[in-house]
N, C-alpha and C positions, 0 to 999 in steps of 0.2 A: 272357937275364939274370933270375936269381930274387928280386927285389926286395920289399921289404915296408917302406913308409915311414908315418911316424903324424905327424899334425899336428894339435897343440891349442895355440890362443891365443883367450883368452875376451877379446876389446876390445870393450868397447861402445861402439860408433860415434852409434848414432841408437837413437831409441824403439823404433822395429822390431825391431832388431837385439835389445835388450833383451828384449822379449816373446818373439821366436824362442828365447832361451835360449843356453846354450854348448855350443859343439858341437867334438866331436873327429872326424876324417876319417882312415880308413885307407886306403890305396892296397893291395891284399891280394897284391899283386905277380903273376907268373906262374909257369908249370909249366917245369921245366929241360927246355934242349935244343932249344925251339923257339924262334919270335918272340915277342915280348912282346905278348901278348893274353890278355885272361879277361874273362869277364862272368859277375856273380852275379844268381840266381835266386831264392833263397829263403833266410830265416833262420829260427832257431828261439829260443826264450828264454834261450838260454845265448849267443847273440850268433853261434853256428858257422852259417858261410855255404856255399851249395853253389851251382855254376854249371859252365860249361866253359871250356877255355882250349887253347892248341896245346903241344904237346910234341912231340920228335923225330919221333914216328910218328903225327902229326895231331892230331884232336881227343878230347880225354879230359874226363870229367867230373872235378871236384875238391870238397873240402873244405876248408874255412879256420878255424881257431882263432885267437885274437889271441893273439899271443908265437911263433906259428910259420908257417912257408911254407906254400904250397897243399901238401896231401895229394894225389897222382892217386888217382883210384878204378878197380880193374880192368875191363877191359873184358869182356864176356860172350863167351862162345867164339864164334866164328866170324862176329864184329864187329871193326870198324875206326874205329869213331868213337861217342863216347858224350855226353850232355848230363845234368846233373844239375837237377830243377827244385825240389824240396821236400825238407825236412827237419824229423822232430819232434824234440821232446825228448829220446826214447829215443836219438838219434842214427840212427833208419831213414831212409835217402836214396831218392828216387824220380826217375827220368826215363828214358831210352830210350838204347839203342844203334843203331848201324845194320848191318846185316850185310852182310859182306865182298862176298857174290854177291848183287847186284841190288839194293842200297841202301836195303832195307826197314827200317823203324823197328819197333823190337821192346820192350816196354814192359820194364823191369827194376827191382830193389831191391835196393838195396847195403845189407848188414848183418852186424856181425860180420867185418869185413874182405872179405867174400865178396860176391859179385853174384849174384843169382835171376831168371829170367826169369818172367813172370805166365804161369799156364797158360790154355789158353782149349779144355779138352775139349771133343770133338764139332764144333767150329766150323772152318770154311775160313777163316782170318785173312789177309790180305795185309799188314796192319801195326799197327801199337800204339804207345802212348806214354803215360807218367803226367804227371800235371801237381803232385797234390798229394797228402800225408797228414796225417790229423789223430794224436792223441795215443794213440788205440788201436792204431794201425797199418793202420785201413782207408784204401786209395788208390783213387783216383780217377783217369780216363783215358777215352782213347776210341781203339776197334779197328774196321779196315775190313776187313767180311765179305765173301766171294764169297757170292752167292746166284743159284744158276744157272749157265750158263755165260757171260753176259756183263752179271750186273747186279751192284753191289756197294753196300753199306750203310755209312754211318758209326755206330757206335753208341757211346754212353757207358756206361761201367761202375765199377763197383766190386770191389774184391778186399781181402780180409781177410789181411794177412800173419802167417805162421805158422799159418793154418786150411788144413784138410784141402782146402776145395773150389776149383775152379776159379773163374776171373772171370765175376762175374753182371752181364749185360747190365741197364741200366736202363730200366723201363718206358718205352716211347718216347712222345711226344707223338702226337697225331692227324697223318695223312700230309700235312695241309694246312697243319701248322705246321711240315713239315720232319724229323718224326723226332727221335730225343733228340740224337744227333748228338757233342757233345764235354762230358765231366764235367771242369769246369776246378777248382773249389774244394769242400772239405767241412769241415763244422762238426765239433765235438766229439762229439756224436750223431747222427751220419750222415746229417745234411741236405746235401744235395749241391745247389752251382751250376752251372749250364751252358747251353748252348746249340745248337740245332740246324745243319746243316752246309748244308741246302739252303735256299735262298731261297725266301720270306721265312723267317730264323731267328732268333724270339723268345729272348730270354734265359728261364732256366726253373729253379725250385725244386722238387725231388726231396722229397718225404716218404718217411722211410724208413719209417714205420709204415704207411701207406697203401699203399705201393708206387707211387706216383703222382707225377708231374711236372705243377707247376702254372706257366704260361706267368706271366712277370712282369711288372704293368702297366707300359705303354708311358709315353712321355713326351709330354704333351699339346704344342698349336701348336707347329710342326706337328706331327701324328701320326706317332709312329714306326713301322718296318716291320720292320728288320731290325736285331738288336743281339748282344751278346756279354755274358756275365757271366764276369769274371774273378776276385774275391776274396769272400770270405765272413768273418764274425768269430761269436764265440758267440753273439750277440745275432741272427743268421741276418740282419744286414743285408749285402745283397748291392753290389757295386761292379760297374760294367762301361760299357759305351757301347751308346748306341741310335743309329744313322744318324753315327756320328762324333761324338756329343755325352753327354759323359759323365754318369752318373747314381748314384745312391744309391737302393736300395730297402730301405726297413723295416717289417716286420712288424706288423699292427696290435697283437697280444698275443703272449703265448707259445703257441705250436702254432698260431697261425695260418697260412693261407695267402695271405691277403689282405693287403695293405699300402698304402704310400704311396709312390710314386717321385717325386724332385725330381731335378732338372738343376745339377750343377756344372760349373766352367769350365774343365774340362781332361779328359783321359783317364787313369781311375783303373786301378791295376792289384791293389793290395792296401789292405785295412783292417783297425785292429786293434781291439781292445775300449776303447779310448779314445776312438774315434771319429775317428781320425787316418788320413787317407786318403792314398797316395801313388800317384804316375804321372809324366804328362809332359803339358806344354802348349808348343807350337811348339818340339819338339825339345829343353826342357830340362827336368830332373827337379824335381818339386814336392813339398811337401808341404801338405796342408790338412787344417784342423781344423773338422770339422763344426759345434762350438759355438760356437766362434767367428766362424766361415766366413772364418778369416785363410788365405791362399794364400802359400805362402813358396817363393820361387825358390830352391833348394838353393845354386846355384852362386854368388848374390849374398850368401853368407852371409860375414863376415868371416874366419873360420877358413878357409873353401875358398879366396877369395882369397889370404890368405896363405901357403896351401900350393903356391899355382902351379899348379892345376888348372885346365886351358884349358876345360872343360866337363863339366857333370855330365848325361849324354845321357837317363837313364831312372832312375828311383826304383820297383825292382821289387818289394820286399817290405817289409813292417814287422811288427815284434814288438810285444808289449803293454809292453816298457819304451821304445818311441820308437827303437829301432835301425833304421836304413834299411840296405837293400841294392842296390846299382842297379850300373851301370856308366857312364864317360865317357870323356874324355880327358884323362891327366894330365901332369903338368909337361914331362914328356920328349917327350909328343906319340905317346903310344902308348895303344891303348884296353884299358883295366883296369878290374878290378871295384872296385868301394869299400864302405867301411862306414863309415855315422854313426852317432854316440850323443850325446846331448843329456844333460844335467846335469838 
């Protein structure tokens, strides 16, 4: 069933609820023809949400706009499953599709109602995917390249949509730090946050001016070994995890590659320019404010309880308006994508 429901009930029950503000939660629904299933992974400043769900033909990427049902995105030729991971304010959408033969991931971009595969000229690529796009249409992701007959390497990359060049591999970290691995997030001026695939795999920040990646400082006590960078904002604050412990890295100043790493009490996935961070703690979606150090469990908000959601499992993305995209279990017991908006 293709269902979209909205709940808004600003009822201030406690001081904590008052501080959290008044929220609206939207169940974005599902794709026609398949079982009710959808998950949201990206949101832009207009509140447009992307992710994936199930239709009559299997897994399909979607885009959602308030007041409409989910819009399925086309599959790339020769593929049978797709997922969208990010969207910019121009409506450029990034993600991947899986090939029908072999099930390999293929990095793709959706624009103008069509789908385009990223080019990897002169490389023997075994698989690729995209995770994020900035406002200039620069996308980031990872590809797996065959080197020789029996060796493969995972390489982070950037690619400019609308440009003539093929994908550009990010300068890898030294081999003892695991190489470049995965580019997960990109800031407006092209700074990229990512992490290596090979253990130990520290998070890194890539400087587009120098063309080099710098490991992000680890958490102290106990010392961290491996981690993932997951999100970055315009101020180049990076969020991620070190050995399962959430962190926020803040640069020492404009253009600086050195900075300070602090621990936060959950696993973060995204950060906006207001210092709001979203993620998960103990299987429950959370919102954290760096300024006040206040942690909000989203399913405990009165508006969410009144809407009948059984669980909000993951808050995956947040825009500068404070709108949150993620997924959970709705009143009908279905896994469904949600969007939350606060006054």
